[in-house]
C-alpha positions in Angstrom: 12.6 96.8 19.7 12.4 94.2 16.9 10.4 91.0 17.0 9.8 88.1 14.5 6.5 88.1 12.9 6.7 84.3 12.6 6.0 84.0 16.3 2.5 82.4 17.2 -0.4 84.8 17.7 -1.4 85.4 21.3 -3.6 82.6 22.5 -5.4 84.7 25.1 -8.7 85.7 23.3 -8.6 89.1 25.1 -5.6 89.8 22.8 -7.7 88.9 19.8 -10.6 91.3 20.2 -10.1 92.7 16.7 -11.2 89.4 15.1 -14.7 89.8 16.4 -15.4 93.3 15.2 -17.6 93.5 12.0 -15.9 94.5 8.8 -18.1 97.7 8.7 -17.4 98.7 12.3 -14.4 101.0 11.5 -16.0 102.4 8.4 -18.9 103.6 10.5 -16.6 105.2 12.9 -14.6 107.0 10.2 -17.7 108.2 8.4 -19.9 109.1 11.3 -18.0 109.4 14.6 -14.7 111.1 13.7 -14.9 113.7 16.6 -15.2 110.9 19.2 -12.3 109.1 17.4 -10.2 112.3 17.7 -11.1 112.6 21.4 -9.9 109.0 22.0 -6.5 109.3 20.2 -5.8 112.5 22.1 -5.0 110.1 25.1 -2.7 107.9 23.0 1.1 107.7 23.0 1.4 109.3 26.5 5.2 108.9 26.4 5.7 110.6 23.1 7.4 107.6 21.5 5.8 108.0 18.1 7.3 111.3 17.0 10.7 110.4 18.3 10.7 107.1 16.4 9.5 108.8 13.2 12.2 111.5 13.4 14.8 108.8 13.5 13.5 107.6 10.1 13.1 110.9 8.4 13.6 114.6 9.0 10.2 116.2 8.8 11.3 119.8 9.3 10.6 121.7 6.0 9.9 118.4 4.1 7.2 117.9 1.6 5.0 115.2 3.1 2.0 113.2 1.9 -0.2 111.5 4.5 -2.6 108.8 3.2 -5.6 107.9 5.3 -4.9 111.0 7.3 -7.9 110.6 9.5 -8.3 113.5 11.9 -4.9 114.9 11.2 -2.5 113.2 13.6 0.6 113.4 11.4 0.4 117.1 10.4 -0.3 117.9 14.1 2.7 115.9 15.2 4.9 117.6 12.7 3.6 121.2 12.0 7.0 122.1 10.6 6.5 119.8 7.6 4.6 120.8 4.4 1.8 118.2 4.5 -0.8 117.2 2.0 -3.4 115.0 3.7 -5.8 112.6 2.0 -8.6 110.5 3.3 -11.4 108.6 1.7 -14.0 109.3 4.4 -15.6 112.7 4.4 -16.3 112.5 8.1 -12.7 112.2 8.9 -11.8 115.0 6.6 -14.3 117.3 8.3 -12.8 116.6 11.7 -9.3 117.0 10.1 -10.3 120.4 8.9 -11.6 121.3 12.3 -8.4 120.3 14.0 -6.5 122.3 11.4 -8.5 125.4 12.4 -8.0 124.7 16.1 -4.2 124.3 15.7 -3.9 127.1 13.1 -2.4 124.6 10.7 -2.0 125.1 7.0 -1.9 121.6 5.5 -3.7 120.8 2.3 -6.7 118.4 2.5 -8.1 116.2 -0.3 -10.7 113.5 -0.4 -9.1 110.7 -2.4 -8.4 106.9 -2.6 -4.9 105.9 -1.8 -5.0 103.4 -4.7 -5.4 106.2 -7.2 -3.7 109.4 -6.0 -4.5 112.8 -7.6 -0.8 113.6 -7.0 2.0 114.4 -9.5 4.8 111.8 -9.6 8.1 112.5 -7.8 6.5 115.1 -5.5 7.2 114.2 -1.8 10.2 113.5 0.4 8.1 111.7 3.1 5.0 109.6 2.5 3.1 108.3 5.5 0.1 106.0 6.0 -1.1 105.5 9.5 -3.5 102.8 10.7 -5.2 102.9 7.3 -4.6 100.0 4.9 -4.5 97.1 7.4 -8.3 97.4 7.2 -8.0 96.1 3.6 -7.5 92.6 5.0 -11.1 92.7 6.3 -12.7 95.0 3.7 -11.3 93.1 0.6 -10.9 89.4 1.7 -9.3 87.3 -0.9 -7.9 90.3 -2.9 -6.3 92.5 -0.2 -2.8 91.9 -1.5 -3.8 93.3 -4.9 -5.3 96.4 -3.2 -2.3 96.9 -1.0 0.1 96.6 -4.0 -1.9 99.3 -5.7 -1.3 101.6 -2.7 2.4 100.8 -2.5 2.7 101.4 -6.3 1.1 104.9 -5.8 3.3 105.7 -2.8 6.4 104.9 -4.8 5.1 106.9 -7.8 4.5 110.0 -5.6 7.9 109.7 -3.9 10.9 111.7 -5.1 14.4 110.4 -5.0 15.7 109.5 -1.6 12.2 109.8 -0.1 11.0 107.8 2.9 7.9 105.6 2.9 6.4 105.0 6.4 3.5 102.8 7.3 2.1 102.5 10.8 -0.2 99.8 12.0 -1.4 98.2 15.2 0.6 95.5 17.1 -2.0 95.0 19.8 -3.9 97.1 22.3 -4.5 95.7 25.7 -1.5 93.3 25.8 1.9 93.4 27.4 3.7 92.0 24.3 3.5 93.1 20.7 1.8 90.7 18.2 -0.4 91.1 15.2 -4.0 91.1 16.5 -5.2 88.5 13.9 -3.9 86.3 11.1 -4.9 88.8 8.4 -2.8 91.5 9.8 0.1 89.1 10.4 0.0 88.2 6.7 -0.2 91.9 5.7 2.8 92.7 7.8 4.8 89.9 6.2 3.7 91.1 2.8 5.1 94.6 3.5 8.4 93.1 4.6 8.8 90.2 2.2 7.3 91.6 -1.0 7.9 95.4 -0.6 11.2 95.5 1.4 10.0 97.6 4.3 11.7 97.2 7.6 9.9 97.1 10.9 10.3 98.4 14.4 7.8 98.3 17.3 7.2 100.9 19.9 4.8 101.4 22.8 2.0 103.9 22.3 0.1 103.5 25.6 -3.1 105.4 26.2 -3.5 107.3 29.6 -7.1 108.1 30.3 -8.4 110.4 33.1 -10.3 107.6 34.9 -11.5 104.0 34.5 -14.9 104.9 33.2 -13.4 107.0 30.4 -11.0 104.2 29.5 -13.9 101.7 29.2 -16.0 104.1 27.2 -13.4 104.7 24.5 -12.3 101.1 24.4 -15.9 99.9 23.9 -16.4 102.6 21.2 -13.4 101.7 19.1 -12.1 98.2 20.1 -15.3 96.6 21.4 -16.9 95.5 24.7 -14.4 92.6 25.2 -11.5 95.0 25.6 -13.6 97.3 27.8 -14.3 94.3 30.1 -10.6 93.5 30.3 -9.8 97.1 31.2 -12.4 97.0 34.0 -11.1 93.7 35.3 -7.5 95.0 35.4 -8.5 98.5 36.7 -6.5 100.0 33.8 -6.4 103.7 33.4 -3.2 103.3 31.4 -4.0 101.0 28.5 -1.0 99.2 27.1 -0.6 99.4 23.3 2.0 98.6 20.7 2.5 100.1 17.3 4.5 98.8 14.4 6.4 101.2 12.1 7.4 99.9 8.6 9.7 102.1 6.5 11.9 102.1 3.5 14.1 104.5 1.5 13.1 105.1 -2.1 16.1 104.9 -4.4 
């Protein structure tokens, strides 16, 4: 499903919860609460739309793959048949990533590194992914986020071999029935990916399905904030609607 990014942002302030989270909120989660984050995302994408959409972009089987901002290891766990190298800046996330690797008996490489200066040889990977990682730059580096994003994209292109695929995943709203960038900063970032870097976009649903209402509210408050938790309780949502954008391009 494709949709214009030029459409107005949702006016319902329940759809704009992301604006009110502090800039350090997600850093704290990634540094100190990675196990809880992993528990939360285990309930995400209940219909399995994400791996199907990614396989339409690139064949992961046997491919050399680099995952930037790997977090707790979602990508290598989705595609255990790929040869992943996974990087993250936050030690807490890497520790949980390592624990998940042990649980799943995976074998992917793990490195602590900044996506803007990769300790990776040039022309090394057929697939390079970055999931829900660099959109934070719009909040962490106000005024210069485009410069920082461009540094990441330059490094992604450098690490990519000929005919590689670059794939970036970001949020297109949690707790809404239509996809839209949650705030103006992300809307500008998405347009930057498309207009300045030539990535094309598709949007999929990646709904959460929790065991019960209390669990849904607990995880929503933990990651997204009390406003979304309140909306979940008001709507009696155990299945929490969510949309994810996938931006991709082929490297010549």
